[in-house]
C-alpha positions as protocol buffer text, in pm:
chain_id: "A"
residue {
  index: 1
  type: MET
  ca { x: 145 y: 1392 z: -818 }
}
residue {
  index: 2
  type: ASP
  ca { x: 482 y: 1292 z: -671 }
}
residue {
  index: 3
  type: PHE
  ca { x: 469 y: 1223 z: -296 }
}
residue {
  index: 4
  type: SER
  ca { x: 816 y: 1065 z: -275 }
}
residue {
  index: 5
  type: ASN
  ca { x: 940 y: 1342 z: -42 }
}
residue {
  index: 6
  type: THR
  ca { x: 640 y: 1313 z: 192 }
}
residue {
  index: 7
  type: PRO
  ca { x: 735 y: 1096 z: 492 }
}
residue {
  index: 8
  type: ILE
  ca { x: 525 y: 778 z: 480 }
}
residue {
  index: 9
  type: LYS
  ca { x: 452 y: 812 z: 854 }
}
residue {
  index: 10
  type: ARG
  ca { x: 250 y: 1124 z: 763 }
}
residue {
  index: 11
  type: ILE
  ca { x: 34 y: 919 z: 524 }
}
residue {
  index: 12
  type: ILE
  ca { x: -33 y: 575 z: 682 }
}
residue {
  index: 13
  type: PRO
  ca { x: -92 y: 473 z: 1047 }
}
residue {
  index: 14
  type: GLN
  ca { x: 132 y: 163 z: 1049 }
}
residue {
  index: 15
  type: ARG
  ca { x: 466 y: 185 z: 1230 }
}
residue {
  index: 16
  type: PRO
  ca { x: 789 y: -20 z: 1222 }
}
residue {
  index: 17
  type: PRO
  ca { x: 847 y: -307 z: 1224 }
}
residue {
  index: 18
  type: PHE
  ca { x: 505 y: -357 z: 1060 }
}
residue {
  index: 19
  type: MET
  ca { x: 550 y: -98 z: 783 }
}
residue {
  index: 20
  type: VAL
  ca { x: 583 y: -245 z: 434 }
}
residue {
  index: 21
  type: VAL
  ca { x: 563 y: 79 z: 234 }
}
residue {
  index: 22
  type: ASP
  ca { x: 853 y: 326 z: 223 }
}
residue {
  index: 23
  type: ARG
  ca { x: 718 y: 593 z: -8 }
}
residue {
  index: 24
  type: VAL
  ca { x: 447 y: 694 z: -253 }
}
residue {
  index: 25
  type: ILE
  ca { x: 610 y: 779 z: -583 }
}
residue {
  index: 26
  type: PHE
  ca { x: 289 y: 872 z: -768 }
}
residue {
  index: 27
  type: CYS
  ca { x: -76 y: 931 z: -684 }
}
residue {
  index: 28
  type: ASP
  ca { x: -378 y: 1080 z: -856 }
}
residue {
  index: 29
  type: GLU
  ca { x: -754 y: 1023 z: -835 }
}
residue {
  index: 30
  type: THR
  ca { x: -744 y: 672 z: -988 }
}
residue {
  index: 31
  type: ASP
  ca { x: -388 y: 541 z: -968 }
}
residue {
  index: 32
  type: ALA
  ca { x: -96 y: 523 z: -729 }
}
residue {
  index: 33
  type: THR
  ca { x: 245 y: 360 z: -706 }
}
residue {
  index: 34
  type: THR
  ca { x: 436 y: 284 z: -387 }
}
residue {
  index: 35
  type: GLU
  ca { x: 781 y: 144 z: -319 }
}
residue {
  index: 36
  type: TYR
  ca { x: 917 y: -75 z: -43 }
}
residue {
  index: 37
  type: THR
  ca { x: 1266 y: -212 z: 7 }
}
residue {
  index: 38
  type: VAL
  ca { x: 1237 y: -538 z: 200 }
}
residue {
  index: 39
  type: ALA
  ca { x: 1396 y: -472 z: 540 }
}
residue {
  index: 40
  type: ASP
  ca { x: 1585 y: -733 z: 738 }
}
residue {
  index: 41
  type: ASN
  ca { x: 1393 y: -635 z: 1054 }
}
residue {
  index: 42
  type: SER
  ca { x: 1043 y: -684 z: 910 }
}
residue {
  index: 43
  type: ILE
  ca { x: 824 y: -911 z: 1122 }
}
residue {
  index: 44
  type: LEU
  ca { x: 669 y: -1032 z: 796 }
}
residue {
  index: 45
  type: LEU
  ca { x: 978 y: -1217 z: 674 }
}
residue {
  index: 46
  type: ASP
  ca { x: 985 y: -1587 z: 598 }
}
residue {
  index: 47
  type: GLY
  ca { x: 1353 y: -1667 z: 610 }
}
residue {
  index: 48
  type: ASN
  ca { x: 1526 y: -1422 z: 375 }
}
residue {
  index: 49
  type: THR
  ca { x: 1213 y: -1325 z: 181 }
}
residue {
  index: 50
  type: LEU
  ca { x: 902 y: -1120 z: 248 }
}
residue {
  index: 51
  type: SER
  ca { x: 627 y: -1370 z: 323 }
}
residue {
  index: 52
  type: ALA
  ca { x: 311 y: -1402 z: 114 }
}
residue {
  index: 53
  type: ALA
  ca { x: 128 y: -1236 z: 406 }
}
residue {
  index: 54
  type: GLY
  ca { x: 382 y: -953 z: 385 }
}
residue {
  index: 55
  type: VAL
  ca { x: 311 y: -905 z: 15 }
}
residue {
  index: 56
  type: ILE
  ca { x: -65 y: -892 z: 85 }
}
residue {
  index: 57
  type: GLU
  ca { x: -2 y: -647 z: 371 }
}
residue {
  index: 58
  type: ASN
  ca { x: 203 y: -434 z: 129 }
}
residue {
  index: 59
  type: MET
  ca { x: -99 y: -427 z: -102 }
}
residue {
  index: 60
  type: ALA
  ca { x: -324 y: -318 z: 186 }
}
residue {
  index: 61
  type: GLN
  ca { x: -82 y: -50 z: 309 }
}
residue {
  index: 62
  type: SER
  ca { x: -36 y: 74 z: -48 }
}
residue {
  index: 63
  type: CYS
  ca { x: -413 y: 117 z: -77 }
}
residue {
  index: 64
  type: ALA
  ca { x: -408 y: 307 z: 255 }
}
residue {
  index: 65
  type: ALA
  ca { x: -125 y: 526 z: 129 }
}
residue {
  index: 66
  type: ARG
  ca { x: -319 y: 604 z: -187 }
}
residue {
  index: 67
  type: MET
  ca { x: -624 y: 705 z: 20 }
}
residue {
  index: 68
  type: GLY
  ca { x: -405 y: 927 z: 240 }
}
residue {
  index: 69
  type: CYS
  ca { x: -252 y: 1097 z: -62 }
}
residue {
  index: 70
  type: VAL
  ca { x: -593 y: 1160 z: -217 }
}
residue {
  index: 71
  type: ASP
  ca { x: -703 y: 1319 z: 113 }
}
residue {
  index: 72
  type: LEU
  ca { x: -392 y: 1542 z: 96 }
}
residue {
  index: 73
  type: LEU
  ca { x: -467 y: 1629 z: -268 }
}
residue {
  index: 74
  type: HIS
  ca { x: -814 y: 1745 z: -159 }
}
residue {
  index: 75
  type: GLY
  ca { x: -674 y: 1942 z: 138 }
}
residue {
  index: 76
  type: GLU
  ca { x: -851 y: 1713 z: 385 }
}
residue {
  index: 77
  type: PRO
  ca { x: -721 y: 1538 z: 696 }
}
residue {
  index: 78
  type: ILE
  ca { x: -615 y: 1179 z: 637 }
}
residue {
  index: 79
  type: LYS
  ca { x: -884 y: 931 z: 735 }
}
residue {
  index: 80
  type: ILE
  ca { x: -868 y: 565 z: 833 }
}
residue {
  index: 81
  type: GLY
  ca { x: -976 y: 290 z: 596 }
}
residue {
  index: 82
  type: TYR
  ca { x: -1033 y: -80 z: 652 }
}
residue {
  index: 83
  type: ILE
  ca { x: -965 y: -366 z: 416 }
}
residue {
  index: 84
  type: GLY
  ca { x: -1297 y: -533 z: 346 }
}
residue {
  index: 85
  type: ASP
  ca { x: -1184 y: -804 z: 106 }
}
residue {
  index: 86
  type: VAL
  ca { x: -883 y: -936 z: -81 }
}
residue {
  index: 87
  type: LYS
  ca { x: -1000 y: -1138 z: -380 }
}
residue {
  index: 88
  type: ASP
  ca { x: -830 y: -1333 z: -657 }
}
residue {
  index: 89
  type: ALA
  ca { x: -490 y: -1293 z: -488 }
}
residue {
  index: 90
  type: LYS
  ca { x: -210 y: -1460 z: -681 }
}
residue {
  index: 91
  type: ILE
  ca { x: 148 y: -1478 z: -556 }
}
residue {
  index: 92
  type: PHE
  ca { x: 402 y: -1558 z: -829 }
}
residue {
  index: 93
  type: GLY
  ca { x: 719 y: -1490 z: -630 }
}
residue {
  index: 94
  type: LEU
  ca { x: 853 y: -1341 z: -308 }
}
residue {
  index: 95
  type: PRO
  ca { x: 1107 y: -1057 z: -284 }
}
residue {
  index: 96
  type: ALA
  ca { x: 1428 y: -1110 z: -89 }
}
residue {
  index: 97
  type: ILE
  ca { x: 1572 y: -884 z: 179 }
}
residue {
  index: 98
  type: GLY
  ca { x: 1711 y: -578 z: 1 }
}
residue {
  index: 99
  type: ASP
  ca { x: 1483 y: -611 z: -303 }
}
residue {
  index: 100
  type: THR
  ca { x: 1267 y: -310 z: -388 }
}
residue {
  index: 101
  type: ILE
  ca { x: 908 y: -377 z: -487 }
}
residue {
  index: 102
  type: GLN
  ca { x: 670 y: -139 z: -660 }
}
residue {
  index: 103
  type: THR
  ca { x: 299 y: -168 z: -597 }
}
residue {
  index: 104
  type: ASN
  ca { x: 55 y: -22 z: -848 }
}
residue {
  index: 105
  type: ILE
  ca { x: -303 y: 52 z: -745 }
}
residue {
  index: 106
  type: HIS
  ca { x: -575 y: 123 z: -999 }
}
residue {
  index: 107
  type: ILE
  ca { x: -921 y: 218 z: -870 }
}
residue {
  index: 108
  type: ILE
  ca { x: -1197 y: 33 z: -1054 }
}
residue {
  index: 109
  type: GLU
  ca { x: -1490 y: 163 z: -849 }
}
residue {
  index: 110
  type: ASP
  ca { x: -1535 y: 432 z: -585 }
}
residue {
  index: 111
  type: ILE
  ca { x: -1892 y: 424 z: -459 }
}
residue {
  index: 112
  type: LEU
  ca { x: -2034 y: 532 z: -121 }
}
residue {
  index: 113
  type: ASN
  ca { x: -1697 y: 522 z: 60 }
}
residue {
  index: 114
  type: LEU
  ca { x: -1617 y: 178 z: -79 }
}
residue {
  index: 115
  type: LEU
  ca { x: -1322 y: 139 z: -312 }
}
residue {
  index: 116
  type: LEU
  ca { x: -1242 y: -153 z: -538 }
}
residue {
  index: 117
  type: ALA
  ca { x: -883 y: -159 z: -660 }
}
residue {
  index: 118
  type: GLU
  ca { x: -675 y: -378 z: -885 }
}
residue {
  index: 119
  type: VAL
  ca { x: -331 y: -415 z: -727 }
}
residue {
  index: 120
  type: CYS
  ca { x: -13 y: -539 z: -895 }
}
residue {
  index: 121
  type: VAL
  ca { x: 322 y: -586 z: -720 }
}
residue {
  index: 122
  type: THR
  ca { x: 643 y: -601 z: -923 }
}
residue {
  index: 123
  type: SER
  ca { x: 1004 y: -673 z: -834 }
}
residue {
  index: 124
  type: ASN
  ca { x: 1300 y: -646 z: -1070 }
}
residue {
  index: 125
  type: GLY
  ca { x: 1061 y: -585 z: -1359 }
}
residue {
  index: 126
  type: HIS
  ca { x: 853 y: -899 z: -1294 }
}
residue {
  index: 127
  type: THR
  ca { x: 499 y: -927 z: -1160 }
}
residue {
  index: 128
  type: ILE
  ca { x: 515 y: -1109 z: -827 }
}
residue {
  index: 129
  type: ALA
  ca { x: 155 y: -1063 z: -706 }
}
residue {
  index: 130
  type: THR
  ca { x: -189 y: -942 z: -811 }
}
residue {
  index: 131
  type: ALA
  ca { x: -523 y: -905 z: -632 }
}
residue {
  index: 132
  type: ARG
  ca { x: -847 y: -713 z: -614 }
}
residue {
  index: 133
  type: VAL
  ca { x: -878 y: -524 z: -287 }
}
residue {
  index: 134
  type: LYS
  ca { x: -1190 y: -364 z: -137 }
}
residue {
  index: 135
  type: VAL
  ca { x: -1141 y: -82 z: 111 }
}
residue {
  index: 136
  type: ALA
  ca { x: -1405 y: 83 z: 329 }
}
residue {
  index: 137
  type: ARG
  ca { x: -1327 y: 449 z: 390 }
}
residue {
  index: 138
  type: THR
  ca { x: -1433 y: 598 z: 725 }
}
residue {
  index: 139
  type: ASP
  ca { x: -1470 y: 952 z: 859 }
}
residue {
  index: 140
  type: ILE
  ca { x: -1225 y: 871 z: 1142 }
}
residue {
  index: 141
  type: ILE
  ca { x: -926 y: 1107 z: 1125 }
}
residue {
  index: 142
  type: ALA
  ca { x: -595 y: 923 z: 1154 }
}
residue {
  index: 143
  type: ASN
  ca { x: -363 y: 1016 z: 1441 }
}
residue {
  index: 144
  type: LEU
  ca { x: -38 y: 1037 z: 1246 }
}
residue {
  index: 145
  type: THR
  ca { x: 279 y: 1135 z: 1425 }
}
residue {
  index: 146
  type: GLU
  ca { x: 636 y: 1082 z: 1317 }
}
């Protein structure tokens, strides 16, 4: 389902200048894709590029956005999740200010409120980062205001 017209602040709890996801362009039960245009006011910059930590944070926020969209698909309130582990992270490049990255999430396992996802970040048609991310889903309802 296309969530590109749903304001991201209604899906994830992060707020500027710490937000590194602009929109969810697709989400279903097992896959999601987010976009982020690297902003010049991000606190996760390293010079004129998004830092490696910023790319990893984008992966985490993209997983959170996917969880929020799945909650919306099920007609449930959006709940908080916590990153439990980032494994096998590989950074091949860093996007510059103004570059748009797409982050693809594919759920490998979803067992007992624990998710394991393969995450791939691309920029200008090239893979710039990959990782496996574990997320623990809670029953805590997110307080999301615009």
